[in-house]
C-alpha positions in Angstrom: 0.0 0.0 0.0 1.4 3.4 -1.0 0.9 6.5 1.2 0.9 8.7 -1.9 -2.8 8.4 -2.9 -5.2 11.3 -3.6 -7.0 11.1 -0.2 -3.8 11.1 1.8 -2.3 13.9 -0.1 -5.5 16.0 0.1 -5.7 15.3 3.9 -2.1 16.2 4.4 -2.5 19.6 2.6 -5.7 20.4 4.5 -4.1 19.4 7.8 -0.8 21.1 6.9 -2.6 24.4 6.1 -4.0 24.6 9.6 -0.7 23.6 11.1 1.1 26.2 9.0 -0.9 28.9 10.8 0.4 27.4 14.1 4.0 27.7 12.7 3.7 31.2 11.1 1.6 33.1 13.7 4.4 33.1 16.3 6.9 34.2 13.6 4.6 37.2 12.9 3.9 38.0 16.5 7.5 37.6 17.9 9.2 40.5 16.0 6.2 42.7 16.9 6.5 41.8 20.6 10.3 42.4 20.5 9.7 45.8 18.8 7.0 46.9 21.2 8.0 45.3 24.5 11.7 44.3 24.2 13.5 40.9 24.1 13.4 40.6 27.9 9.6 40.8 27.9 9.6 38.1 25.2 11.6 35.9 27.6 8.9 36.4 30.3 6.1 35.6 27.8 8.0 32.5 26.7 8.3 31.3 30.3 4.6 31.8 30.9 3.7 30.0 27.8 6.1 27.1 28.7 4.4 26.7 32.1 1.0 26.5 30.3 2.3 24.0 27.8 3.7 21.8 30.6 0.3 21.9 32.3 -1.3 21.0 28.9 0.7 17.8 29.1 -1.3 16.9 32.2 -4.6 17.9 30.7 -4.0 15.7 27.7 -3.4 12.7 29.9 -2.8 10.3 27.1 -5.7 11.4 25.0 -3.4 12.3 22.1 -1.7 8.8 22.1 -4.0 6.2 23.7 -7.1 8.2 23.0 -6.3 8.7 19.3 -5.4 5.0 19.0 -8.7 3.9 20.6 -10.8 6.3 18.5 -9.0 5.2 15.3 -9.5 1.5 15.9 -13.2 1.9 16.9 -14.1 4.6 14.4 -17.0 2.6 13.0 -18.6 2.0 16.4 -20.6 5.0 17.5 -21.4 3.6 21.0 -17.7 3.1 21.8 -16.8 6.5 20.4 -19.3 8.3 22.6 -18.2 6.4 25.7 -14.5 7.3 25.0 -15.5 10.9 24.2 -17.3 11.4 27.5 -14.9 9.5 29.7 -11.8 11.4 28.3 -13.4 14.8 28.5 -14.6 14.2 32.1 -11.2 13.0 33.1 -9.7 16.2 31.6 -12.1 18.3 33.6 -11.2 16.6 36.8 -7.5 17.1 36.1 -8.0 20.7 35.2 -9.7 21.4 38.6 -6.7 19.9 40.3 -4.2 21.8 38.2 -6.0 25.1 38.7 -5.9 24.8 42.5 -2.2 23.6 42.7 -1.0 26.2 40.1 -2.9 29.1 41.8 -1.3 28.2 45.2 2.1 27.9 43.6 1.8 31.3 41.9 0.9 32.9 45.2 3.6 31.1 47.3 6.7 30.6 45.0 8.6 34.0 44.7 9.8 33.3 41.1 6.1 32.9 40.0 4.7 35.5 42.3 7.0 38.2 40.7 5.0 37.8 37.5 1.7 36.5 38.9 -0.5 38.4 36.5 1.4 36.9 33.5 1.1 33.3 34.9 -2.6 33.6 35.9 -3.5 34.9 32.4 -1.4 32.1 30.9 -3.8 29.6 32.4 -6.3 30.5 29.7 -4.1 28.5 27.3 -4.7 25.4 29.6 -8.5 26.1 29.5 -8.3 26.2 25.7 -6.5 22.8 25.7 -9.2 21.4 28.0 -11.8 22.1 25.4 -9.7 21.2 22.4 -11.3 18.3 20.4 -8.3 17.7 18.1 -7.5 14.4 19.7 -10.9 13.0 18.6 -10.6 14.6 15.1 -7.2 13.0 14.7 -8.6 9.6 15.6 -11.3 9.7 13.0 -8.8 11.5 10.6 -11.1 14.6 10.2 -8.2 16.9 9.2 -10.6 19.6 7.8 -11.9 20.4 11.2 -8.5 20.3 12.9 -7.4 22.9 10.4 -10.5 25.1 10.7 -10.2 25.2 14.4 -6.4 26.0 14.2 -6.9 28.8 11.7 -9.8 30.5 13.6 -7.8 30.3 16.9 -4.7 31.9 15.4 -6.6 34.6 13.5 -8.3 35.7 16.8 -4.9 35.7 18.5 -3.2 37.8 15.8 -6.0 40.4 15.7 -6.0 40.8 19.5 -2.2 41.1 19.7 -1.9 43.7 17.0 -4.9 45.8 18.3 -4.3 45.7 22.0 -0.5 45.3 22.6 0.9 48.8 21.9 3.4 49.4 24.7 6.0 47.6 26.8 3.7 46.8 29.8 1.2 45.0 27.5 3.4 41.9 27.1 1.4 40.2 29.9 -1.6 40.1 27.5 0.1 38.0 24.9 -0.6 34.6 26.4 -4.1 35.7 27.4 -4.9 36.4 23.8 -3.5 33.1 22.7 -5.8 31.4 25.3 -8.8 33.4 24.3 -8.3 32.4 20.6 -8.0 28.7 21.6 -11.1 28.8 23.9 -13.4 30.4 21.2 -12.1 28.2 18.3 -12.0 24.9 20.3 -15.5 25.6 21.7 -16.8 26.0 18.1 -15.1 22.7 17.0 -16.4 20.8 20.1 -20.0 22.1 19.4 -19.8 20.8 15.8 -18.4 17.5 16.9 -21.2 16.9 19.4 -23.9 17.8 16.9 -22.4 15.7 14.1 -22.0 12.6 16.2 -25.1 13.2 18.4 -23.0 13.0 21.6 -24.2 14.2 24.9 -22.2 15.0 28.1 -25.3 13.8 30.1 -24.0 10.3 29.4 -20.6 10.9 31.0 -19.8 8.4 33.7 -17.6 9.5 36.7 -16.4 6.0 37.4 -15.2 5.6 33.8 -13.4 8.9 33.9 -11.7 8.0 37.2 -10.8 4.6 35.6 -9.0 6.4 32.8 -7.0 8.5 35.3 -6.1 5.3 37.2 -5.2 3.2 34.2 -3.2 5.8 32.4 -1.5 7.4 35.4 2.0 6.0 34.7 1.8 6.7 31.0 0.5 10.2 31.6 3.3 10.8 34.1 5.7 10.0 31.3 3.9 12.5 29.1 4.3 15.1 31.8 8.0 14.4 31.9 8.1 14.7 28.1 6.4 18.1 28.4 9.0 19.1 31.0 11.7 18.0 28.7 10.3 20.0 25.8 9.2 23.2 27.6 11.2 23.5 30.8 14.6 24.6 29.4 13.5 28.2 28.9 12.3 28.3 32.5 15.7 27.0 33.8 17.5 29.4 31.4 15.5 32.3 32.7 16.2 31.4 36.3 19.9 30.8 35.7 20.7 33.4 33.1 18.0 36.1 33.4 15.3 37.4 31.0 17.7 38.5 28.3 19.2 35.0 27.8 15.7 33.6 28.0 14.6 36.0 25.3 17.5 35.0 23.1 16.7 31.4 23.6 13.0 32.1 22.9 13.9 33.6 19.5 16.1 30.7 18.4 13.7 28.1 19.8 10.8 29.7 18.0 12.6 29.4 14.7 13.5 25.8 15.2 10.0 25.2 16.5 8.9 25.7 12.9 10.4 22.2 12.4 9.4 20.8 15.7 5.8 21.9 15.3 5.8 20.5 11.8 7.2 17.2 13.1 4.6 17.0 15.8 1.9 17.8 13.2 3.3 15.0 11.0 3.5 12.6 13.9 -0.2 13.0 14.7 -1.2 13.1 11.0 0.2 9.7 10.4 -0.1 8.1 13.8 -3.7 7.0 13.6 -3.2 5.5 10.2 -0.1 3.7 11.2 -1.9 2.2 14.2 -4.8 1.2 11.9 -2.5 -0.4 9.3 -0.4 -2.2 11.9 -3.6 -3.6 13.5 -4.6 -5.0 10.1 -1.2 -6.3 9.0 2.1 -5.9 10.9 4.5 -6.0 8.0 2.4 -3.8 5.8 2.1 -1.3 8.7 5.9 -1.1 9.0 6.1 -0.5 5.3 3.6 2.4 5.6 5.6 3.8 8.6 8.9 3.7 6.5 7.3 5.4 3.6 5.8 8.2 5.6 8.9 9.0 7.7 11.5 8.3 5.1 10.1 10.8 2.7 9.5 13.3 5.6 13.1 13.1 6.7 14.5 13.8 3.2 12.2 16.8 2.8 13.2 18.2 6.2 17.0 17.9 5.5 16.5 19.8 2.3 14.6 22.7 3.9 16.8 22.9 7.0 19.9 23.3 4.7 18.4 26.6 3.5 17.8 27.8 7.1 21.4 26.9 8.0 22.8 28.9 5.0 20.6 32.0 5.5 20.8 32.0 9.3 22.0 35.7 9.6 19.3 36.9 7.4 16.6 35.0 9.3 17.8 36.3 12.6 17.8 39.9 11.4 14.0 39.6 10.7 13.4 39.3 14.4 14.8 42.8 15.1 17.7 41.6 17.1 20.6 44.0 17.8 23.0 43.7 14.9 25.9 43.3 17.2 24.4 40.2 18.6 23.6 38.5 15.3 27.1 36.8 14.7 27.0 35.1 18.1 23.4 34.1 17.8 24.0 32.8 14.3 26.4 30.3 15.7 23.9 29.3 18.4 21.1 29.0 15.8 23.1 26.8 13.5 24.0 24.5 16.4 20.3 24.4 17.5 19.2 23.3 14.0 20.6 19.8 14.8 17.9 19.5 17.4 14.9 19.2 15.0 17.0 17.0 12.8 17.4 14.5 15.6 13.8 14.9 16.6 12.9 13.8 13.0 14.5 10.5 13.9 13.3 10.1 17.5 9.6 10.9 16.8 9.1 8.1 14.2 10.8 5.7 16.6 8.4 6.9 19.3 5.4 6.1 17.0 6.5 2.5 17.0 7.1 2.4 20.8 3.4 3.4 21.2 2.1 1.2 18.3 4.0 -1.8 19.6 2.5 -1.3 23.1 6.0 -0.7 24.7 4.5 2.0 26.9 6.1 0.8 30.1 9.6 0.9 28.6 8.8 4.3 27.0 7.7 5.7 30.4 11.0 4.7 32.0 13.0 6.2 29.1 11.1 9.4 29.2 11.5 9.9 33.0 15.2 9.0 32.8 16.0 11.3 29.8 14.0 14.2 31.4 15.9 14.0 34.7 19.2 13.6 32.9 18.3 16.6 30.7 17.8 18.8 33.7 21.1 17.9 35.2 23.1 18.3 31.9 21.2 21.5 31.1 22.0 23.1 34.4 25.7 22.1 34.2 26.3 23.1 30.6 24.3 26.4 30.9 26.4 27.4 33.8 29.6 26.5 31.9 28.8 27.8 28.4 25.6 29.8 28.6 23.2 29.5 25.7 25.5 27.3 23.7 25.7 24.8 26.5 21.9 24.8 26.7 21.6 23.7 23.1 24.4 21.2 23.4 22.6 19.5 26.4 19.4 19.1 24.4 21.4 17.6 21.5 23.1 15.1 23.8 19.8 14.0 25.3 18.1 13.5 21.8 21.0 11.3 20.8 20.6 9.2 23.9 16.8 8.9 23.3 17.3 7.7 19.7 19.8 5.1 20.9 17.5 3.8 23.6 14.5 3.6 21.3 16.4 1.9 18.5 17.9 -0.8 20.7 14.5 -1.5 22.3 12.6 -1.7 19.1 15.2 -4.1 17.6 15.0 -6.4 20.6 11.2 -6.4 20.8 10.2 -6.4 17.1 9.1 -10.1 17.0 7.2 -9.9 20.3 5.6 -6.6 19.2 4.4 -8.2 16.0 2.4 -10.8 18.0 1.0 -8.2 20.4 -0.1 -5.8 17.6 -1.8 -8.7 15.7 
């Protein structure tokens, strides 16, 4: 079976259009924020957003992995779909209530958070938007049109609010609020359509089933929390160790390479449901589909990244960075480009870890790599500043790839039986 059929190509472009807005909107907003509020303020906004994204990892609680897989496999069974829909949403609501209480107390008690309490409280609207977000269900049934529609609407609202209301330095605290408002409105619209289309009702939600999800997926979801910490905590550590200026510089470079990381995550979720579906039907054919998807994607990524490497100074100048800082930041940026290149290898391997039901091993790897990343990040950032921070992330990605590859090689035959 080839992945290059009309439906897959059409779905990819529809889904890709919506994700392109996710990629491009920060690239439009970031230079504007630097111009109006300064790079230090951008560092603060980045920290607030990272805290929200880490909390999103708790809210998701496996829905974007196990949830997508269950929806994909049972897509033709309306009764199971409604049960999964209600149980997952109720479990998300319970988790949000816990998060809100804990985070509110933390903001009021922890000095580092209290110093920018308004920013962090407003950033919680991003978490509310993720609570409502029905993208996990749409991915399971491969309804990419609605994923894109919701994404586009969310980011259009965000852009309009930013350019209309952020006009002076003190307004930087509104940036994450506007991102959250856009997500809340757009995701509510998508959720309403989904419930009408499938004739779902929250009245059928069962508390025991929601609690069962929280219980059964606790260990896996802890690993997803650690993964979120691995992805989004560096800027918080850098801000604490090096100050808002270093955090702002990191934010600029990280935002550029996030073009690739966002694309890779988009591609991961675009193909994940189909890979699970194909593996469930035929193991060897599923592996072939996996190789086709990710092999083509890797070659495309290398080609595009080569252009970014060559034009690095020109790209950085777009972000209104001080011209004296561009040569040094160019070196950092070119080093950082190796991160998404490695992610383009580790993410496809992670797909197989999930698809082969190697969740327990994945959990251990994720926790280990996250803890190790914190240690290496602190040491190398203190020794070499921003350069050390990027080197630490590269080292951890190489370790993750090695662990995944060895595990998959050892468990391939057993996984074939389990998948079947």
